[in-house]
N, C-alpha and C positions, 0 to 999 in steps of 0.2 A: 555654528553651522558653516560648512564650506559652501560658499555661494558665488555663482558665476552668472550674473545677469547677462553678460556678453554671449553666453552659450544659447540663450533663448532665440527662437525664430521670430518672436514678436515681443513688443515691449510689455513686460510684466512687473517691472521694478516695484511700483507702488503696491500692487496686489500681493506680490511675494512678501514684501516687508510687513504689510498689514497681517498677513497670515502668520508670519513669524511672531509678531507681537501677541496675537491671539494664542499662540502656542507657548508663550513665555520664553521665547528665544531672545537672548540678550547680547550675544556675540556672533559676529560673522567673520570669516576669513576670506580675503579677496585678493585677486591680482597676481597670484604666483604662477599661473600656468599659461600666460598669454604674452610672452615677449613680442611676438609678431604683431600684436595689437598695440602695445606700448610704443614699438619702434618698427613700423611696417616696412621701412627701407633704411639702409645704412645712414645713420645720422639724422634721420627724419623722425621726430618724436610726436606722438599723439597722446598727451597726458590728460586732457580735459574730460574725457569720458568718465573717469573715476569720480570726478567732483560730484556729479549728480547722485551717485550711489552713496558716497559718504554723507552728503547733506541729508538725503532721505533717511539713512540709518540714524544719523544723529537726531533728527527731528522726532524719531520714535524711541529714543533712548537706547538704541542698539549700538553697542561698541564694536570696533573693527580692529582686526589684526591684518595688517597690510603685508603682502608677500613680495619678495624679490623674485623675478621670473626666470632665474638662471638655469633651471633644470630642463626647460623645453626650448631648444635653440631654434631661432627662426630660419626658414629656408634660405633667405638671402645671405645669412652668415655662413651657413653650411656650404653653399655653392661658391661663395667668394673665397673662403678659406678652408678647403677640404682637409688641410693638415690638422685641424683641431679635433677631428674625429677620434674617439677613443679606439684603442686596439685591444681586443680580447686575447689575441696572440700577436707576437711581434710581426709587424708589417701587414696585418690583416685588420683593416678598419671596419668598425661596426657600421653597418648600412644605416643610412638615415631613414626616417619614416616612423619612429616611435618617440622616445624621449630619453634623456640621460645617455645619449650616445657620445658625449663629448669628453675629452681629456680636460678636466677643469683645472689642471695645473699649467696648461699651455698659455704662454704669454699673450698670444693673439686673442684667445678666448677671454682671458682676464681683462684685457684692455676694453673689449666691448661690454663685458659683464659689468665692469666698474662704471662705465659710462651710463648704462641704462639704470643701474642701481642709484647712482647719484642724482640723476634727473628725477626719478620717481620719488625718492625719499625727500629730496630738497623741496619738491612740489607739495608733498602732503604731510610732512612731519608736524606741521603746526595745526593740522585739522583737529578739532576737538573730539571727533569720533574715534581717532586712532589711539589705541591703548598700547600697541606693541607691534613687533615685526617678526615675521617668519622668514629667515634667510634660506633660500633654496628649498628643496623638498625631497625628503627621503634619500639623502646622499649615500654613496657607498654601494650602489647597485653593481658596478663593474670592478674587476681587478684590472687596472690599466697597464698595458704592456708597451706604451709609447716610449720612444727614444728618450724624451726628456725625463720621463718618470724613472726609467732604468738608470739614466745618468745620475739622477738625484739619489737613487738607491745606492749606487756605488759610492757616491760622496758620503752618504750616511755611514756606510761600512768603514770607510777610511777614517772617519771621525771617531768611530767606536773602537776599532781594532788597531788603528795606527799603521800597521804594515801587513803584508800578505802572509808572512810567516806566522803571525799571531792568528790570522784567519784560518790558515791551514791547520794549525793546532786545535783551535777551538771548535772548528767544524768537522774535524777528523777527515780531512781531504786526502790523506794517504790512501783511504779506501778507494778502490777501483781507479787508482791513478788520477785523482782529481786535484792534486796539489798544483797551485798556480804560482808563477814567478813574477807576475805583474798584475795590477788591477785590471788591465785591458783583457786579460785572459779569462775573467769570470764569465761563465756562460749565462745566456739569457734564461729566464725562468720557465720558458715553454717546455724544455726537456729536462728540467731539474728532477732529480730523484732523492735529494738529500733533505731530510726533515729539518736540519739546522738552517739550511738556506731558506726553505719555505717559511719557517717561523719568522725569520728576519724580514723576508719579503712581505708577509702578511702584516706584520707590525708596521712596516713602512707604508704600505697601502693605506692602512688606517690613519697614519700620520698625515698623508696627503689629504685625506678627507677632513681631518681635524684642522689642518692649516687652511684649507679652502673656506670652511665655515667660519673660522676665527677671522680670516681676512675680510669676509663679507661683514661680519659683525662690527669690526673696527670701522669700516666705511659708514655703516648705518649709524653708529654711535656719534659720528661727527655731526649729524643732523638731529638725532633723536632728543626729545625732551627728557628731563630727569624722571618724569613719571611714566615713561614708556619702557617696556622690556624688549629684549631681543632673544629669540629662540630659533630653533629649527625643528623640523618634525622627522622622527626616525621610524623606519621600518626595521625593528630590532634584529630580525634574522639576517639582514644583508651582510655580505662577506667582507665588504671594504670599509667597515666602520667600527670604531670602539666607542660605545655610547658614553663611557665615563670621561674620556678625554675630550670628546666633542663638547659635552655640556659643561666642562670646566671653564670654558671661555664664554658661556652664555648665562643669562639671568635665571632661566627656568627651564626644566626639562619638558619635552613634549614627545609624544609617540602616537603611532597609528596601529592600535591593536585590533586586528581582524581575527575572528574566531568562528568555529563551526557552530551552527545554530540547529534548530529542530532537535532531533534525537541526540545530537552531539553535546547537548546540555542536559541530557537525561542522566541523572546520577546512577541509574540502574543499568546503564548500557556502556559497552566498550566499543567504540568506533574509531577507525583510523582517521588521521588528519586528511583533509582534502588536498593540502599542498604544504610546502615547507614554511610558508609565511603565515599560516593560521595555526591555531591550536585546536585540540579536541578535548572535551570533558570539562567538568566544573573546575577541577584543579588546574587545568591548562589555562583557563580564563584568569584565575587568581595568580598564576605564575606570571602571566603577562603584566598584570597590575603590579606585582611585587618587583618585577624587573624594571619597570618604569620608575618606581620610587627609588630603586637602587642607584640610578644614574647620579643623582645629587644628594641622595638621602633626604629628600624633601618632597613636598607635594609637586605635582606635575600637571600638565595640560594634555588632554586627549584631543588631538587635532584632526583625527579621522577615526571612525569606527563604523561598524555595520549599521545600515538603515534597513535595507531589504536584502535581496540576494547579492552576493559578492562574487567577483571573478568573471568568467566568460559565459557565453550563452549556453554552455553545457552544464552549468553549476547553479541551478536554481533551487536554493533552499532558504526561502525567506523565514524569518523568525516566527515561531508560534506566538500567539497572543500572550503578552506578559514578559517574553524573553528580553526584549529591548530594555524594559524597565529593570529587570533583574540584572542585566549586564551593566547598565549605567550605575546602579547602586553598588554592584560588586566593585567596580573601579573606584567609585567614591569612597567606599569603605576601606580601600587600600591606598588612598592618598590622592586620587584625582581631584583637581580643583576646577576642572572644566570638562564637559562632554560635548564634543563637536562632531556632527555626523558628516560622512561623505556619502552623499552630499544632498543639497536641497531638492533638486529635481532630477529625475531619471532622464538621460540624454536620448535624443532621437537619432544620433549619429556618433561616429567615432568608435575607438577601440572599446570604450566602456559603455556601449549601448545597453548592455544588460546588467550593468552594475547599478543596483537599485538605489534611488534616493528616497528622501522622505515623501516626496510626491511621486506618483507613478507616471508612466508615459503620458497618460491623459492630462496630467497636471491638476486633476481634481483631487482635493484632499480626501483621504480614505482612512483605512484602519491604522496604518503606520503613522500617519500624521496625528491621529487621535491619541495613539500611545505616546508619541513624543510630546504631545501637549500635556498629557497626564504627568509625564516625567517633569516637564517644566513647571507645572502647577505645584507638584510636591516639593521641588527644589525651592521654588519661591516661598512656599510655606515655612521652610526651614529658616528663612529670614537671616541668612548669614551666620547661623549658629555653628557652622562647620569651619569658620575662619580659624586658621591656626591648627587645624586638625592634624593629629599624629596617629597613624594606625598602630594598633597593639602588635606585639610580637612575642611569641613563646619560645621561638628558636631562631637562630640565624643560620643561613646557608651561604657558603662562600661561592662566589662566581668568579671564574678565571677566563677572561677573554683569550689569553694566550693558550690556555689548555684547549679551549674550543677550536682555535686555529690548528693546533697540533693534532687534535683528534679528527679534524676534517682531512688533514693530509694523510695520516696513518690511522684510519678508523679501526677500533678494536672489534667492531661488530659488522655484520653483513646483512643485506636485505635483498631478496630476489637475486641471489648469486652475485651481488655487487657490493662493494664497500659502502657502508652506511655513514654518510657524512653528518648525520644527526646523532652520532654516538654520544657526544658530550651531553646533548640535551636529554637523551634517554636516561643517562645516569642521574643527572641533577633533578630532572622532572620526577623520577621515581621517588626520591627522598622528599622532595617538595610535596608531592601528592600524599605521601605518608603523613606529613604534618597536617595537611588539610583534612584528609579522611579521618584522622584521629580526633578531629574537632578542635584543632589548634590553628595558630597563625604564624606565618614565617616572615622574617626580614632577610632579604637577599643583600649581601654585602660583597662588593668587589674586594678581591684580595688586597689591593692597594689601600682601600679604606680600612680594612681590618688591621693591616700593618700600622697605619697611622694611629689607631686606637691603642694598640699594645695589648699584651696578654691579660694583664690584670683588669684593665677597663673592659675588655671584651667579656671576661668571666663575670664581672659585676653586672654588666648590662644584659648579657645573653647567657643564661645558665646552660643552654644547650647550643652547641656549634657543630654544624654538619659540613664536613669537607669531603665531598664525593666527586670523583672525576678530576681532582686537582692534579692533573698529570704534570704540568709545568709548575715547578716549585723551586724557589730560591732557598738557600741555606737559612736566610732570614725568615722565610715562611715556616720552615720546619721548626725553627726555634720558637716562633710565635705559637704554633700549635702545642708544643710541649709546655710552654709557659702558661698558656691558657688553661690547660688541664691542671697544672701544678697549682694555679691560683684558685682552683675550686670549680672550674667549668667542666661540663660533661661533653667531651669531644667524641663525635661519631665520625669514623673514617669509612669511606666507601671505596669501591674498586678504582684502580688506576691512580689513586692519590699518592703523591710523593714518588712516582716512578721515574720521572725525568727531571733534569735540572733546567735552568733558565735558557739553555741553548738547545733544548729538546734532546739532550744526550741522556740515555738511560743511566741511572745512578748505579755504579758498580759497588753495590753493598747489599746486605740482606734487606729484603722488602718486608714491610713498608719502610723505606729508607728514612733514617733519622728518628723513627718512631717505633721500630720493632721492640727495642728494649722497654721503653715506657709502656707500650701497649701489651707487652707480655705475649706476643704472638709473632710468627714469621711465616713467610711462604716463599716457595721457589717455583712451584708449578701453577699454571693457570690454564683454563680451558674455555672455549666457546661452548654455548649450549644451542642445540638445534630445536629444542622444545623445552618448556618449563620442567623443572625438577622439584618435586615436593620437598618441603622443609619440615623437619620434626623438631619439637622443642626438647631441650635438655634441662632447661631451667626457666620458669616463668610461663606466661600464657602466650599462645600464638593463635591468631584468627584462623578459622577453618579455611582450608584451601591455600594456605601460605606456600609460596613457591619461589624458586630462584629462576631468573630469566637472563638471557644473553651471555652470561659470563660467570665463572667460578674461579676465585683465588683459593688455592689449596691451603687454607689456614691451618697452622699447627701451633697450638698453644705452648708457650714456654714459661708459663706462670699465670696467664690469664685463665678465667673460667669460661668454658665453652657454654654458650647459651642455646645453640641450635646446631643441627647437622642436616645431612641430606638423606632422603630415602632413595638411595641409588647404590648399586653394588660396588662402584668405585669411589664415588664422591662421599660416601658415608665415612671414609677415612679422614675427612676434613671437617673442621667446624664451619658452619655457615655464618656464625657470629660469635664474638668473644667479648668479654669485658674485664677490665683490670683497673685497680686503683692506681692513681699517679698523683703524688703530692696530696693536695686537698681536694682533688677532683678525680676524674675517671676518664678512661679511654675505651670506647666500644668500637670494635672493628667489624664491619659487615663485608663479607667476602663475595657478594654477588649483587646484581641489580635486583632488588626485591620487587615482587609483584605488588599490586595494590594491598592485598591482605597482609602480606609480610611487612611491607613498609609502614602501614598504619600500626601494626603491632610494635615495631621498633620505636616509632615515635611515641606511642602511648606509654611504653615502658620507661622512656627517658625523660619525658616532659612532665613537669608539675606546674601548672599555670598559677600565677599569682592572682588571677581574677576568678571570681565565682560567677559563672553564667547565670543570669536571671531566668533562663529557660530550662534549668535542670538538665537532665541527661537527654541529649538529642543525638541523632545519628542520621546518616544519609537516608532519604534524600534531603534532609534539613541540614543546613550549615549556618553558622553564626560567625559574623565578623564584628570587630569593635575597634574603637579608638577614642582618643580624648581631644576635647576642644573647650576652652573657656571654662574649666572647672567641671565639665560634665563628661561622662562616658556615653558614647553613642553606640547603640547595638543595632546591627543589621541582621535580620533573620530571613532566610531564603528557603523556598520549597522548590527543588529542582526536579519536579515530576508532574504527571497528570493528576495524581491522587491528592485530594485536599488533605491537609494535616492540621491536627489540633495540638497545641502546645500549652502546658500549664506553667504559669509563672511561679518562680520561687522567690521573687523579690518584687517590690513595687517599682513601676516604670511609668514614664509618660510617653504617649505617642508623639513623636517629634514633628509630625506633619499636621495632626489635628489638635494637639494639645490635650487630648483626653488622658486623664490619670487612671492607671490600672493598678489594683492592689495585689499584693502577694496572694497567690492561690487562684487568681483569675485565669481564664483560658483565652488564648488568641487563636483565631482561625486563619489558616494560610490556604488560599485557593490554589488551583493549579498554576504553576509558573508565577508564583507570588513572591513579593518581598515587602517587609515592613520595617520601619525605622523607629527606634525608641531611644530615650535617653534617661540616664539616672545621674544623680549627683556623684561625682567621682569618689568622694569619701565614703559613699554608701556601698559602692561596688557590689 
């Protein structure tokens, strides 16, 4: 639970912690938002106020994650050193008054940040309540244009390219007379139009964030005990961060998944996202969970998530009864080792006045508190049974942070007559949703993680591998994909994959580059779509209403078998999808962003699960997630609707929270917005 006793107008510490104990809350996060409380004036520290909080928590068996307060800069520091302000454009400082307005690479900021970090951690590292540390909070909000950042960027280019002639050649700077004769001639990013420049700039921005978090972690580890961890918390959609590299230097991954509630979790409805940092739909919720697991390919902490309404005063969509419990167990089923809500009590002041906490403005426990208490009771009943839990996966999906950057700069799709900088997410999410809607589970792999495994291991571990939107691809990546299929894997290629190299230069070869031969298909034309185009089967089953959205690659088989085409006077000349044997495996190419029906048909045709679900045949609004821990397989079954559901068991199970044994043939009842957890012995599957 994110807990801020210092935000209260009256002293409620003892009452708050007693209420948490009653709700089975056993971890709180403290201290990360109040630098001006820790250090009210330059060099004047007030550290003792935290002692009472830690002592009271420890007395109740509540463990504590202690935060470093560097993301919210105190006014005295802002006014004394205005040069530390971040710049969204060169020379245009971000106005003070919010948070994260600072250039966290600036030496003056680093000096003061290090000083407060050392004072706090040295004071409380030995406290028995403290189990770990969160350094900073949601870094990477801004792309920093400060002079020092740009100077560091130039330095990084010199280290990579060596001389300007190499840069001219690699970036194609002959175009529009952009060749430079000296490093001092490289223009600032504000007016840049070159995708090659932008990709390098975005990668450098992410490295600035990674370096900042690693720097803090190194300081904290000078004081931390061996049994304490160090993490940060990420808002994954932020533009200035690469989650994989940030967490390489930390002990555990942590994220803040916010999601659309109410009808946005209704499996029968299609509603838009409320904003760029939330998801919509059941599959969107699971994608957030799978992304957090992907950072380190291990269990992770949720350091913030919905309690009541989220965002501003205009966005009041608190969860329907049961949805908090559903979301909590959805995250747990995909690897979450902790669920922490933002936050304990709804604030009476500040920007987040209407960002609901577990307690409402009245501070009187109500319906949300009761539901959080039920979550706590059920997790307590599991008695550590999920220790070492590994979520199951029927297919792997590649994630490319570089491709996301590149497709934000040159988006292939538009929205409301503007470039859509979520184009990459639209592509990947469509295929991820197909896996979920077809009744399977996905493992998201960063491309770098897949490279480290190699083609043969990938094929052995993940019989189906989806590479969609993999716009930025090295020659090594293309070799990996070919080797994966040759080793027996089923490779599914989606739009924009293999179209550009690692410098964001379009590959001057037949598309899909490096894969056209093994895939037995090629294309030269592509088109945006202003409305969905129906897809017709040429081989195999397609769900009713299957359609192409956003984009069409004009696929022309050169040996592959066409599986589907388009019901359209022009696009019927192209295949919508093809498949071709390659070595011991297969390559399927999908030439569009499939809608939900088409995507689930693609996944259903490709995936053969190694597990037999004990719930028989289920379909939306019911979904099933699973994973293993301590010789057992845990099963999570959800009803994402208002309508109660009855499901017959096809195998014997044990209710994981009550201990009740259920035999093959028994039925289980799922109320509206319900979730139940069972386990079976892994060998029995």
